[in-house]
Biopython code that builds the backbone (N, CA, C, O; Angstrom):
import numpy as np
from Bio.PDB.StructureBuilder import StructureBuilder

atoms = [
    (1, "UNK", "N", (4.788, 0.744, -12.722)),
    (1, "UNK", "CA", (4.553, 0.614, -11.299)),
    (1, "UNK", "C", (5.664, 1.327, -10.554)),
    (1, "UNK", "O", (6.724, 1.613, -11.111)),
    (2, "UNK", "N", (5.411, 1.604, -9.307)),
    (2, "UNK", "CA", (6.310, 2.475, -8.583)),
    (2, "UNK", "C", (6.739, 1.863, -7.253)),
    (2, "UNK", "O", (6.498, 2.449, -6.198)),
    (3, "UNK", "N", (7.360, 0.711, -7.292)),
    (3, "UNK", "CA", (7.877, 0.091, -6.074)),
    (3, "UNK", "C", (9.353, 0.439, -5.955)),
    (3, "UNK", "O", (10.088, 0.438, -6.943)),
    (4, "UNK", "N", (9.770, 0.730, -4.750)),
    (4, "UNK", "CA", (11.155, 1.125, -4.563)),
    (4, "UNK", "C", (11.980, -0.021, -4.010)),
    (4, "UNK", "O", (11.453, -0.940, -3.384)),
    (5, "UNK", "N", (13.284, 0.048, -4.251)),
    (5, "UNK", "CA", (14.194, -0.963, -3.723)),
    (5, "UNK", "C", (14.319, -0.868, -2.208)),
    (5, "UNK", "O", (14.579, -1.869, -1.540)),
    (6, "UNK", "N", (14.134, 0.337, -1.662)),
    (6, "UNK", "CA", (14.306, 0.517, -0.225)),
    (6, "UNK", "C", (13.088, 0.083, 0.565)),
    (6, "UNK", "O", (13.140, 0.017, 1.793)),
    (7, "UNK", "N", (11.978, -0.219, -0.125)),
    (7, "UNK", "CA", (10.769, -0.592, 0.582)),
    (7, "UNK", "C", (9.908, 0.604, 0.930)),
    (7, "UNK", "O", (8.719, 0.438, 1.204)),
    (8, "UNK", "N", (10.472, 1.814, 0.928)),
    (8, "UNK", "CA", (9.718, 3.012, 1.270)),
    (8, "UNK", "C", (9.514, 3.835, 0.015)),
    (8, "UNK", "O", (10.474, 4.228, -0.648)),
    (9, "UNK", "N", (8.273, 4.087, -0.302)),
    (9, "UNK", "CA", (7.938, 4.856, -1.487)),
    (9, "UNK", "C", (7.275, 6.148, -1.031)),
    (9, "UNK", "O", (6.163, 6.097, -0.506)),
    (10, "UNK", "N", (7.906, 7.300, -1.207)),
    (10, "UNK", "CA", (7.367, 8.535, -0.648)),
    (10, "UNK", "C", (6.275, 9.210, -1.482)),
    (10, "UNK", "O", (5.663, 10.166, -1.007)),
    (11, "UNK", "N", (6.014, 8.751, -2.693)),
    (11, "UNK", "CA", (5.126, 9.482, -3.599)),
    (11, "UNK", "C", (3.952, 8.619, -4.028)),
    (11, "UNK", "O", (4.125, 7.471, -4.440)),
    (12, "UNK", "N", (2.744, 9.193, -3.925)),
    (12, "UNK", "CA", (1.566, 8.528, -4.485)),
    (12, "UNK", "C", (1.619, 8.698, -5.992)),
    (12, "UNK", "O", (1.626, 9.822, -6.493)),
    (13, "UNK", "N", (1.657, 7.597, -6.711)),
    (13, "UNK", "CA", (1.761, 7.636, -8.160)),
    (13, "UNK", "C", (0.384, 7.667, -8.799)),
    (13, "UNK", "O", (-0.481, 6.853, -8.476)),
    (14, "UNK", "N", (0.187, 8.630, -9.725)),
    (14, "UNK", "CA", (-1.064, 8.679, -10.476)),
    (14, "UNK", "C", (-1.029, 7.669, -11.614)),
    (14, "UNK", "O", (-2.065, 7.350, -12.199)),
    (15, "UNK", "N", (0.148, 7.171, -11.925)),
    (15, "UNK", "CA", (0.314, 6.163, -12.965)),
    (15, "UNK", "C", (0.158, 4.798, -12.309)),
    (15, "UNK", "O", (1.139, 4.108, -12.033)),
    (16, "UNK", "N", (-1.088, 4.425, -12.068)),
    (16, "UNK", "CA", (-1.339, 3.183, -11.344)),
    (16, "UNK", "C", (-1.229, 1.972, -12.250)),
    (16, "UNK", "O", (-1.507, 2.053, -13.446)),
    (17, "UNK", "N", (-0.819, 0.844, -11.673)),
    (17, "UNK", "CA", (-0.799, -0.386, -12.471)),
    (17, "UNK", "C", (-2.232, -0.809, -12.789)),
    (17, "UNK", "O", (-3.172, -0.421, -12.095)),
    (18, "UNK", "N", (-2.383, -1.590, -13.820)),
    (18, "UNK", "CA", (-3.698, -2.122, -14.161)),
    (18, "UNK", "C", (-4.013, -3.281, -13.217)),
    (18, "UNK", "O", (-3.104, -3.854, -12.617)),
    (19, "UNK", "N", (-5.292, -3.630, -13.080)),
    (19, "UNK", "CA", (-5.610, -4.807, -12.270)),
    (19, "UNK", "C", (-4.887, -6.062, -12.768)),
    (19, "UNK", "O", (-4.510, -6.918, -11.968)),
    (20, "UNK", "N", (-4.695, -6.172, -14.069)),
    (20, "UNK", "CA", (-3.987, -7.330, -14.619)),
    (20, "UNK", "C", (-2.523, -7.337, -14.207)),
    (20, "UNK", "O", (-1.971, -8.395, -13.904)),
    (21, "UNK", "N", (-1.885, -6.163, -14.193)),
    (21, "UNK", "CA", (-0.487, -6.081, -13.760)),
    (21, "UNK", "C", (-0.360, -6.484, -12.292)),
    (21, "UNK", "O", (0.591, -7.167, -11.912)),
    (22, "UNK", "N", (-1.306, -6.067, -11.481)),
    (22, "UNK", "CA", (-1.271, -6.422, -10.061)),
    (22, "UNK", "C", (-1.455, -7.924, -9.892)),
    (22, "UNK", "O", (-0.754, -8.551, -9.098)),
    (23, "UNK", "N", (-2.383, -8.498, -10.625)),
    (23, "UNK", "CA", (-2.615, -9.943, -10.558)),
    (23, "UNK", "C", (-1.364, -10.720, -10.936)),
    (23, "UNK", "O", (-1.136, -11.813, -10.418)),
    (24, "UNK", "N", (-0.554, -10.173, -11.828)),
    (24, "UNK", "CA", (0.650, -10.855, -12.302)),
    (24, "UNK", "C", (1.879, -10.607, -11.435)),
    (24, "UNK", "O", (2.951, -11.129, -11.741)),
    (25, "UNK", "N", (1.757, -9.823, -10.355)),
    (25, "UNK", "CA", (2.890, -9.600, -9.458)),
    (25, "UNK", "C", (3.289, -10.928, -8.813)),
    (25, "UNK", "O", (2.439, -11.757, -8.490)),
    (26, "UNK", "N", (4.587, -11.112, -8.635)),
    (26, "UNK", "CA", (5.058, -12.310, -7.949)),
    (26, "UNK", "C", (5.645, -11.916, -6.599)),
    (26, "UNK", "O", (6.170, -10.816, -6.425)),
    (27, "UNK", "N", (5.545, -12.822, -5.670)),
    (27, "UNK", "CA", (6.059, -12.544, -4.337)),
    (27, "UNK", "C", (5.097, -11.661, -3.570)),
    (27, "UNK", "O", (3.904, -11.608, -3.870)),
    (28, "UNK", "N", (5.633, -10.964, -2.571)),
    (28, "UNK", "CA", (4.834, -10.122, -1.694)),
    (28, "UNK", "C", (4.984, -8.666, -2.073)),
    (28, "UNK", "O", (6.071, -8.219, -2.437)),
    (29, "UNK", "N", (3.891, -7.928, -1.986)),
    (29, "UNK", "CA", (3.866, -6.508, -2.316)),
    (29, "UNK", "C", (2.880, -5.823, -1.388)),
    (29, "UNK", "O", (1.849, -6.393, -1.031)),
    (30, "UNK", "N", (3.201, -4.596, -1.001)),
    (30, "UNK", "CA", (2.285, -3.783, -0.214)),
    (30, "UNK", "C", (1.760, -2.661, -1.091)),
    (30, "UNK", "O", (2.523, -1.814, -1.555)),
    (31, "UNK", "N", (0.443, -2.660, -1.319)),
    (31, "UNK", "CA", (-0.198, -1.562, -2.032)),
    (31, "UNK", "C", (-0.716, -0.584, -0.993)),
    (31, "UNK", "O", (-1.268, -0.986, 0.031)),
    (32, "UNK", "N", (-0.537, 0.696, -1.259)),
    (32, "UNK", "CA", (-1.076, 1.733, -0.381)),
    (32, "UNK", "C", (-1.904, 2.676, -1.245)),
    (32, "UNK", "O", (-1.376, 3.330, -2.144)),
    (33, "UNK", "N", (-3.190, 2.741, -0.973)),
    (33, "UNK", "CA", (-4.088, 3.642, -1.687)),
    (33, "UNK", "C", (-4.313, 4.878, -0.833)),
    (33, "UNK", "O", (-4.592, 4.774, 0.361)),
    (34, "UNK", "N", (-4.189, 6.054, -1.454)),
    (34, "UNK", "CA", (-4.404, 7.289, -0.720)),
    (34, "UNK", "C", (-4.246, 8.482, -1.629)),
    (34, "UNK", "O", (-4.302, 8.363, -2.853)),
    (35, "UNK", "N", (-4.044, 9.648, -1.010)),
    (35, "UNK", "CA", (-3.849, 10.897, -1.746)),
    (35, "UNK", "C", (-2.900, 11.786, -0.954)),
    (35, "UNK", "O", (-2.913, 11.760, 0.276)),
    (36, "UNK", "N", (-2.071, 12.576, -1.647)),
    (36, "UNK", "CA", (-1.079, 13.384, -0.943)),
    (36, "UNK", "C", (-1.688, 14.491, -0.077)),
    (36, "UNK", "O", (-1.012, 14.997, 0.818)),
    (37, "UNK", "N", (-2.905, 14.869, -0.310)),
    (37, "UNK", "CA", (-3.566, 15.927, 0.464)),
    (37, "UNK", "C", (-4.439, 15.377, 1.592)),
    (37, "UNK", "O", (-4.975, 16.150, 2.387)),
    (38, "UNK", "N", (-4.588, 14.053, 1.673)),
    (38, "UNK", "CA", (-5.455, 13.403, 2.656)),
    (38, "UNK", "C", (-4.840, 13.494, 4.058)),
    (38, "UNK", "O", (-3.708, 13.064, 4.272)),
    (39, "UNK", "N", (-5.588, 14.053, 5.000)),
    (39, "UNK", "CA", (-5.093, 14.190, 6.369)),
    (39, "UNK", "C", (-4.779, 12.858, 7.024)),
    (39, "UNK", "O", (-3.791, 12.746, 7.750)),
    (40, "UNK", "N", (-5.601, 11.848, 6.781)),
    (40, "UNK", "CA", (-5.349, 10.510, 7.358)),
    (40, "UNK", "C", (-4.076, 9.904, 6.768)),
    (40, "UNK", "O", (-3.309, 9.243, 7.467)),
    (41, "UNK", "N", (-3.863, 10.140, 5.463)),
    (41, "UNK", "CA", (-2.653, 9.623, 4.802)),
    (41, "UNK", "C", (-1.409, 10.304, 5.357)),
    (41, "UNK", "O", (-0.398, 9.652, 5.618)),
    (42, "UNK", "N", (-1.490, 11.613, 5.534)),
    (42, "UNK", "CA", (-0.355, 12.364, 6.085)),
    (42, "UNK", "C", (-0.052, 11.921, 7.515)),
    (42, "UNK", "O", (1.112, 11.816, 7.903)),
    (43, "UNK", "N", (-1.095, 11.665, 8.289)),
    (43, "UNK", "CA", (-0.899, 11.213, 9.673)),
    (43, "UNK", "C", (-0.292, 9.815, 9.726)),
    (43, "UNK", "O", (0.474, 9.508, 10.641)),
    (44, "UNK", "N", (-0.624, 8.969, 8.759)),
    (44, "UNK", "CA", (-0.099, 7.595, 8.747)),
    (44, "UNK", "C", (1.329, 7.515, 8.232)),
    (44, "UNK", "O", (2.019, 6.528, 8.486)),
    (45, "UNK", "N", (1.780, 8.522, 7.521)),
    (45, "UNK", "CA", (3.103, 8.483, 6.879)),
    (45, "UNK", "C", (4.240, 8.145, 7.842)),
    (45, "UNK", "O", (5.025, 7.248, 7.534)),
    (46, "UNK", "N", (4.374, 8.820, 9.004)),
    (46, "UNK", "CA", (5.488, 8.466, 9.900)),
    (46, "UNK", "C", (5.376, 7.044, 10.460)),
    (46, "UNK", "O", (6.390, 6.383, 10.682)),
    (47, "UNK", "N", (4.161, 6.582, 10.684)),
    (47, "UNK", "CA", (3.946, 5.216, 11.169)),
    (47, "UNK", "C", (4.443, 4.221, 10.120)),
    (47, "UNK", "O", (5.155, 3.271, 10.445)),
    (48, "UNK", "N", (4.065, 4.447, 8.868)),
    (48, "UNK", "CA", (4.495, 3.560, 7.781)),
    (48, "UNK", "C", (6.006, 3.610, 7.600)),
    (48, "UNK", "O", (6.648, 2.573, 7.433)),
    (49, "UNK", "N", (6.570, 4.803, 7.632)),
    (49, "UNK", "CA", (8.025, 4.952, 7.477)),
    (49, "UNK", "C", (8.756, 4.155, 8.557)),
    (49, "UNK", "O", (9.728, 3.455, 8.272)),
    (50, "UNK", "N", (8.285, 4.268, 9.787)),
    (50, "UNK", "CA", (8.931, 3.562, 10.899)),
    (50, "UNK", "C", (8.955, 2.050, 10.656)),
    (50, "UNK", "O", (9.982, 1.404, 10.864)),
    (51, "UNK", "N", (7.846, 1.497, 10.224)),
    (51, "UNK", "CA", (7.747, 0.046, 10.048)),
    (51, "UNK", "C", (8.443, -0.408, 8.767)),
    (51, "UNK", "O", (9.177, -1.396, 8.781)),
    (52, "UNK", "N", (8.220, 0.298, 7.668)),
    (52, "UNK", "CA", (8.779, -0.144, 6.390)),
    (52, "UNK", "C", (10.292, -0.025, 6.339)),
    (52, "UNK", "O", (10.929, -0.710, 5.538)),
    (53, "UNK", "N", (10.876, 0.810, 7.154)),
    (53, "UNK", "CA", (12.332, 0.920, 7.223)),
    (53, "UNK", "C", (12.950, -0.415, 7.637)),
    (53, "UNK", "O", (14.074, -0.734, 7.248)),
    (54, "UNK", "N", (12.213, -1.187, 8.423)),
    (54, "UNK", "CA", (12.701, -2.494, 8.871)),
    (54, "UNK", "C", (12.365, -3.617, 7.882)),
    (54, "UNK", "O", (12.771, -4.762, 8.084)),
    (55, "UNK", "N", (11.628, -3.294, 6.820)),
    (55, "UNK", "CA", (11.204, -4.309, 5.846)),
    (55, "UNK", "C", (11.520, -3.837, 4.437)),
    (55, "UNK", "O", (10.630, -3.704, 3.597)),
    (56, "UNK", "N", (12.793, -3.587, 4.193)),
    (56, "UNK", "CA", (13.199, -3.013, 2.914)),
    (56, "UNK", "C", (13.035, -3.953, 1.729)),
    (56, "UNK", "O", (13.073, -3.504, 0.583)),
    (57, "UNK", "N", (12.854, -5.250, 1.975)),
    (57, "UNK", "CA", (12.683, -6.169, 0.850)),
    (57, "UNK", "C", (11.221, -6.283, 0.410)),
    (57, "UNK", "O", (10.930, -6.955, -0.579)),
    (58, "UNK", "N", (10.312, -5.644, 1.120)),
    (58, "UNK", "CA", (8.897, -5.671, 0.755)),
    (58, "UNK", "C", (8.602, -4.505, -0.193)),
    (58, "UNK", "O", (8.652, -3.350, 0.230)),
    (59, "UNK", "N", (8.298, -4.782, -1.459)),
    (59, "UNK", "CA", (7.958, -3.696, -2.384)),
    (59, "UNK", "C", (6.721, -2.943, -1.896)),
    (59, "UNK", "O", (5.756, -3.544, -1.424)),
    (60, "UNK", "N", (6.770, -1.623, -2.020)),
    (60, "UNK", "CA", (5.715, -0.736, -1.531)),
    (60, "UNK", "C", (5.278, 0.141, -2.700)),
    (60, "UNK", "O", (6.065, 0.940, -3.207)),
    (61, "UNK", "N", (4.029, -0.005, -3.126)),
    (61, "UNK", "CA", (3.509, 0.776, -4.246)),
    (61, "UNK", "C", (2.422, 1.702, -3.713)),
    (61, "UNK", "O", (1.381, 1.245, -3.240)),
    (62, "UNK", "N", (2.674, 3.020, -3.795)),
    (62, "UNK", "CA", (1.701, 4.013, -3.356)),
    (62, "UNK", "C", (0.894, 4.458, -4.565)),
    (62, "UNK", "O", (1.448, 4.887, -5.577)),
    (63, "UNK", "N", (-0.416, 4.349, -4.445)),
    (63, "UNK", "CA", (-1.301, 4.642, -5.566)),
    (63, "UNK", "C", (-2.197, 5.822, -5.208)),
    (63, "UNK", "O", (-2.913, 5.797, -4.206)),
    (64, "UNK", "N", (-2.144, 6.853, -6.044)),
    (64, "UNK", "CA", (-2.993, 8.025, -5.883)),
    (64, "UNK", "C", (-4.401, 7.611, -6.288)),
    (64, "UNK", "O", (-4.698, 7.461, -7.473)),
    (65, "UNK", "N", (-5.253, 7.431, -5.305)),
    (65, "UNK", "CA", (-6.594, 6.929, -5.552)),
    (65, "UNK", "C", (-7.567, 8.098, -5.661)),
    (65, "UNK", "O", (-7.270, 9.216, -5.239)),
    (66, "UNK", "N", (-8.710, 7.823, -6.223)),
    (66, "UNK", "CA", (-9.752, 8.831, -6.342)),
    (66, "UNK", "C", (-10.955, 8.275, -7.067)),
    (66, "UNK", "O", (-10.967, 7.129, -7.514)),
    (67, "UNK", "N", (-11.958, 9.109, -7.173)),
    (67, "UNK", "CA", (-13.205, 8.717, -7.827)),
    (67, "UNK", "C", (-12.931, 8.206, -9.242)),
    (67, "UNK", "O", (-12.267, 8.867, -10.041)),
    (68, "UNK", "N", (-13.451, 7.030, -9.528)),
    (68, "UNK", "CA", (-13.329, 6.472, -10.864)),
    (68, "UNK", "C", (-12.005, 5.815, -11.186)),
    (68, "UNK", "O", (-11.805, 5.367, -12.315)),
    (69, "UNK", "N", (-11.086, 5.743, -10.219)),
    (69, "UNK", "CA", (-9.809, 5.077, -10.466)),
    (69, "UNK", "C", (-10.032, 3.569, -10.446)),
    (69, "UNK", "O", (-10.515, 3.033, -9.448)),
    (70, "UNK", "N", (-9.688, 2.873, -11.533)),
    (70, "UNK", "CA", (-10.056, 1.454, -11.647)),
    (70, "UNK", "C", (-9.422, 0.530, -10.612)),
    (70, "UNK", "O", (-10.081, -0.401, -10.151)),
    (71, "UNK", "N", (-8.169, 0.756, -10.234)),
    (71, "UNK", "CA", (-7.531, -0.187, -9.314)),
    (71, "UNK", "C", (-8.144, -0.081, -7.919)),
    (71, "UNK", "O", (-8.413, -1.096, -7.276)),
    (72, "UNK", "N", (-8.362, 1.136, -7.456)),
    (72, "UNK", "CA", (-9.011, 1.312, -6.156)),
    (72, "UNK", "C", (-10.396, 0.710, -6.121)),
    (72, "UNK", "O", (-10.812, 0.140, -5.113)),
    (73, "UNK", "N", (-11.113, 0.838, -7.229)),
    (73, "UNK", "CA", (-12.462, 0.260, -7.291)),
    (73, "UNK", "C", (-12.382, -1.272, -7.338)),
    (73, "UNK", "O", (-13.213, -1.957, -6.741)),
    (74, "UNK", "N", (-11.388, -1.800, -8.043)),
    (74, "UNK", "CA", (-11.227, -3.258, -8.120)),
    (74, "UNK", "C", (-10.988, -3.850, -6.730)),
    (74, "UNK", "O", (-11.434, -4.960, -6.437)),
    (75, "UNK", "N", (-10.275, -3.095, -5.867)),
    (75, "UNK", "CA", (-10.002, -3.552, -4.506)),
    (75, "UNK", "C", (-11.040, -3.048, -3.501)),
    (75, "UNK", "O", (-10.898, -3.265, -2.298)),
    (76, "UNK", "N", (-12.075, -2.381, -3.992)),
    (76, "UNK", "CA", (-13.159, -1.877, -3.137)),
    (76, "UNK", "C", (-12.644, -0.956, -2.032)),
    (76, "UNK", "O", (-13.098, -1.037, -0.890)),
    (77, "UNK", "N", (-11.701, -0.087, -2.370)),
    (77, "UNK", "CA", (-11.155, 0.867, -1.416)),
    (77, "UNK", "C", (-12.198, 1.952, -1.157)),
    (77, "UNK", "O", (-12.721, 2.557, -2.093)),
    (78, "UNK", "N", (-12.495, 2.191, 0.106)),
    (78, "UNK", "CA", (-13.477, 3.203, 0.500)),
    (78, "UNK", "C", (-12.850, 4.343, 1.293)),
    (78, "UNK", "O", (-13.278, 5.492, 1.178)),
    (79, "UNK", "N", (-11.828, 4.026, 2.104)),
    (79, "UNK", "CA", (-11.189, 5.017, 2.965)),
    (79, "UNK", "C", (-9.685, 5.022, 2.723)),
    (79, "UNK", "O", (-9.107, 4.014, 2.318)),
    (80, "UNK", "N", (-9.063, 6.162, 2.974)),
    (80, "UNK", "CA", (-7.616, 6.298, 2.810)),
    (80, "UNK", "C", (-6.958, 6.529, 4.149)),
    (80, "UNK", "O", (-7.592, 7.068, 5.057)),
    (81, "UNK", "N", (-5.719, 6.143, 4.301)),
    (81, "UNK", "CA", (-5.046, 5.189, 3.438)),
    (81, "UNK", "C", (-5.554, 3.776, 3.681)),
    (81, "UNK", "O", (-5.949, 3.420, 4.791)),
    (82, "UNK", "N", (-5.535, 2.999, 2.638)),
    (82, "UNK", "CA", (-5.824, 1.576, 2.727)),
    (82, "UNK", "C", (-4.576, 0.827, 2.283)),
    (82, "UNK", "O", (-4.080, 1.026, 1.175)),
    (83, "UNK", "N", (-4.079, -0.029, 3.153)),
    (83, "UNK", "CA", (-2.914, -0.863, 2.850)),
    (83, "UNK", "C", (-3.403, -2.261, 2.520)),
    (83, "UNK", "O", (-4.192, -2.845, 3.263)),
    (84, "UNK", "N", (-2.929, -2.792, 1.400)),
    (84, "UNK", "CA", (-3.310, -4.133, 0.996)),
    (84, "UNK", "C", (-2.039, -4.941, 0.773)),
    (84, "UNK", "O", (-1.201, -4.588, -0.056)),
    (85, "UNK", "N", (-1.911, -6.018, 1.518)),
    (85, "UNK", "CA", (-0.766, -6.911, 1.392)),
    (85, "UNK", "C", (-1.131, -7.998, 0.381)),
    (85, "UNK", "O", (-2.131, -8.700, 0.528)),
    (86, "UNK", "N", (-0.296, -8.115, -0.644)),
    (86, "UNK", "CA", (-0.518, -9.105, -1.694)),
    (86, "UNK", "C", (0.537, -10.199, -1.626)),
    (86, "UNK", "O", (1.681, -9.955, -1.240)),
    (87, "UNK", "N", (0.140, -11.398, -2.004)),
    (87, "UNK", "CA", (1.068, -12.498, -2.220)),
    (87, "UNK", "C", (0.747, -13.047, -3.597)),
    (87, "UNK", "O", (-0.355, -13.544, -3.832)),
    (88, "UNK", "N", (1.704, -12.958, -4.506)),
    (88, "UNK", "CA", (1.516, -13.387, -5.896)),
    (88, "UNK", "C", (0.264, -12.777, -6.516)),
    (88, "UNK", "O", (-0.498, -13.454, -7.207)),
    (89, "UNK", "N", (0.066, -11.479, -6.256)),
    (89, "UNK", "CA", (-1.025, -10.739, -6.873)),
    (89, "UNK", "C", (-2.386, -10.913, -6.237)),
    (89, "UNK", "O", (-3.376, -10.375, -6.733)),
    (90, "UNK", "N", (-2.450, -11.655, -5.147)),
    (90, "UNK", "CA", (-3.732, -11.873, -4.468)),
    (90, "UNK", "C", (-3.693, -11.247, -3.080)),
    (90, "UNK", "O", (-2.687, -11.333, -2.376)),
    (91, "UNK", "N", (-4.796, -10.621, -2.697)),
    (91, "UNK", "CA", (-4.886, -9.996, -1.385)),
    (91, "UNK", "C", (-4.859, -11.050, -0.290)),
    (91, "UNK", "O", (-5.615, -12.020, -0.318)),
    (92, "UNK", "N", (-3.959, -10.835, 0.690)),
    (92, "UNK", "CA", (-3.904, -11.729, 1.842)),
    (92, "UNK", "C", (-4.284, -11.007, 3.135)),
    (92, "UNK", "O", (-4.661, -11.647, 4.117)),
    (93, "UNK", "N", (-4.185, -9.678, 3.138)),
    (93, "UNK", "CA", (-4.540, -8.909, 4.332)),
    (93, "UNK", "C", (-4.731, -7.450, 3.945)),
    (93, "UNK", "O", (-4.247, -6.992, 2.910)),
    (94, "UNK", "N", (-5.452, -6.729, 4.809)),
    (94, "UNK", "CA", (-5.763, -5.330, 4.544)),
    (94, "UNK", "C", (-5.793, -4.575, 5.867)),
    (94, "UNK", "O", (-6.169, -5.120, 6.905)),
    (95, "UNK", "N", (-5.389, -3.308, 5.807)),
    (95, "UNK", "CA", (-5.433, -2.429, 6.974)),
    (95, "UNK", "C", (-5.893, -1.060, 6.499)),
    (95, "UNK", "O", (-5.332, -0.507, 5.553)),
    (96, "UNK", "N", (-6.907, -0.514, 7.150)),
    (96, "UNK", "CA", (-7.460, 0.777, 6.767)),
    (96, "UNK", "C", (-7.160, 1.793, 7.858)),
    (96, "UNK", "O", (-7.388, 1.547, 9.043)),
    (97, "UNK", "N", (-6.645, 2.937, 7.433)),
    (97, "UNK", "CA", (-6.335, 4.071, 8.315)),
    (97, "UNK", "C", (-5.513, 3.694, 9.547)),
    (97, "UNK", "O", (-5.961, 3.884, 10.677)),
    (98, "UNK", "N", (-4.325, 3.165, 9.330)),
    (98, "UNK", "CA", (-3.484, 2.829, 10.485)),
    (98, "UNK", "C", (-3.066, 4.088, 11.237)),
    (98, "UNK", "O", (-2.777, 5.127, 10.642)),
    (99, "UNK", "N", (-3.043, 3.964, 12.558)),
    (99, "UNK", "CA", (-2.610, 5.083, 13.393)),
    (99, "UNK", "C", (-1.426, 4.706, 14.285)),
    (99, "UNK", "O", (-0.758, 5.574, 14.846)),
    (100, "UNK", "N", (-1.175, 3.401, 14.407)),
    (100, "UNK", "CA", (-0.094, 2.930, 15.264)),
    (100, "UNK", "C", (0.817, 1.993, 14.487)),
    (100, "UNK", "O", (0.361, 1.220, 13.645)),
    (101, "UNK", "N", (2.094, 2.069, 14.777)),
    (101, "UNK", "CA", (3.077, 1.210, 14.117)),
    (101, "UNK", "C", (2.762, -0.262, 14.350)),
    (101, "UNK", "O", (2.986, -1.092, 13.468)),
    (102, "UNK", "N", (2.244, -0.591, 15.525)),
    (102, "UNK", "CA", (1.935, -1.990, 15.838)),
    (102, "UNK", "C", (0.906, -2.572, 14.868)),
    (102, "UNK", "O", (0.983, -3.751, 14.523)),
    (103, "UNK", "N", (-0.047, -1.765, 14.430)),
    (103, "UNK", "CA", (-1.050, -2.239, 13.460)),
    (103, "UNK", "C", (-0.378, -2.630, 12.143)),
    (103, "UNK", "O", (-0.709, -3.654, 11.545)),
    (104, "UNK", "N", (0.559, -1.809, 11.706)),
    (104, "UNK", "CA", (1.260, -2.073, 10.445)),
    (104, "UNK", "C", (2.175, -3.275, 10.605)),
    (104, "UNK", "O", (2.282, -4.093, 9.692)),
    (105, "UNK", "N", (2.837, -3.394, 11.754)),
    (105, "UNK", "CA", (3.687, -4.565, 12.010)),
    (105, "UNK", "C", (2.864, -5.853, 11.952)),
    (105, "UNK", "O", (3.314, -6.854, 11.395)),
    (106, "UNK", "N", (1.653, -5.828, 12.530)),
    (106, "UNK", "CA", (0.791, -7.010, 12.503)),
    (106, "UNK", "C", (0.395, -7.369, 11.070)),
    (106, "UNK", "O", (0.336, -8.545, 10.712)),
    (107, "UNK", "N", (0.125, -6.350, 10.256)),
    (107, "UNK", "CA", (-0.202, -6.595, 8.855)),
    (107, "UNK", "C", (0.978, -7.267, 8.146)),
    (107, "UNK", "O", (0.810, -8.277, 7.461)),
    (108, "UNK", "N", (2.161, -6.698, 8.319)),
    (108, "UNK", "CA", (3.346, -7.209, 7.638)),
    (108, "UNK", "C", (3.763, -8.562, 8.188)),
    (108, "UNK", "O", (4.377, -9.353, 7.471)),
    (109, "UNK", "N", (3.441, -8.849, 9.458)),
    (109, "UNK", "CA", (3.776, -10.151, 10.041)),
    (109, "UNK", "C", (3.095, -11.283, 9.284)),
    (109, "UNK", "O", (3.545, -12.428, 9.335)),
    (110, "UNK", "N", (2.023, -10.970, 8.590)),
    (110, "UNK", "CA", (1.336, -11.992, 7.806)),
    (110, "UNK", "C", (2.137, -12.352, 6.571)),
    (110, "UNK", "O", (1.867, -13.368, 5.931)),
    (111, "UNK", "N", (3.115, -11.534, 6.230)),
    (111, "UNK", "CA", (3.981, -11.749, 5.077)),
    (111, "UNK", "C", (5.217, -12.565, 5.469)),
    (111, "UNK", "O", (5.683, -13.408, 4.703)),
    (112, "UNK", "N", (5.731, -12.307, 6.655)),
    (112, "UNK", "CA", (7.011, -12.920, 7.056)),
    (112, "UNK", "C", (6.849, -14.330, 7.561)),
    (112, "UNK", "O", (7.833, -14.969, 7.933)),
]
sb = StructureBuilder()
sb.init_structure("model")
sb.init_model(0)
sb.init_chain("A")
sb.init_seg("    ")
for serial, (resi, resn, name, xyz) in enumerate(atoms, 1):
    if name == "N":
        sb.init_residue(resn, " ", resi, " ")
    sb.init_atom(name, np.array(xyz, "f"), 0.0, 1.0, " ", f" {name:<3s}", serial, name[0])
structure = sb.get_structure()
């Protein structure tokens, strides 16, 4: 898995965790499904950076999603980027295609 200590993960990892690994996560984690070439993902990047800089203790795992990728399908991801907030491996909130920092703050507020 590819969660960073700083809370900000700049790279979509093609080495995605298995659904079982995600289920076994403890505490809070932010999954981000997307692709490095996706225009919506690129547009959301500065918004995410702005918010996640203030939440460095929240692990952030960026997953390179695509057709047939099991984790994205397990979470029923349809559009990128999709942010999924987990608590002990279970989804507690989701945000699709954020465009404003306030949307991401509201998502993360469900964690704090």
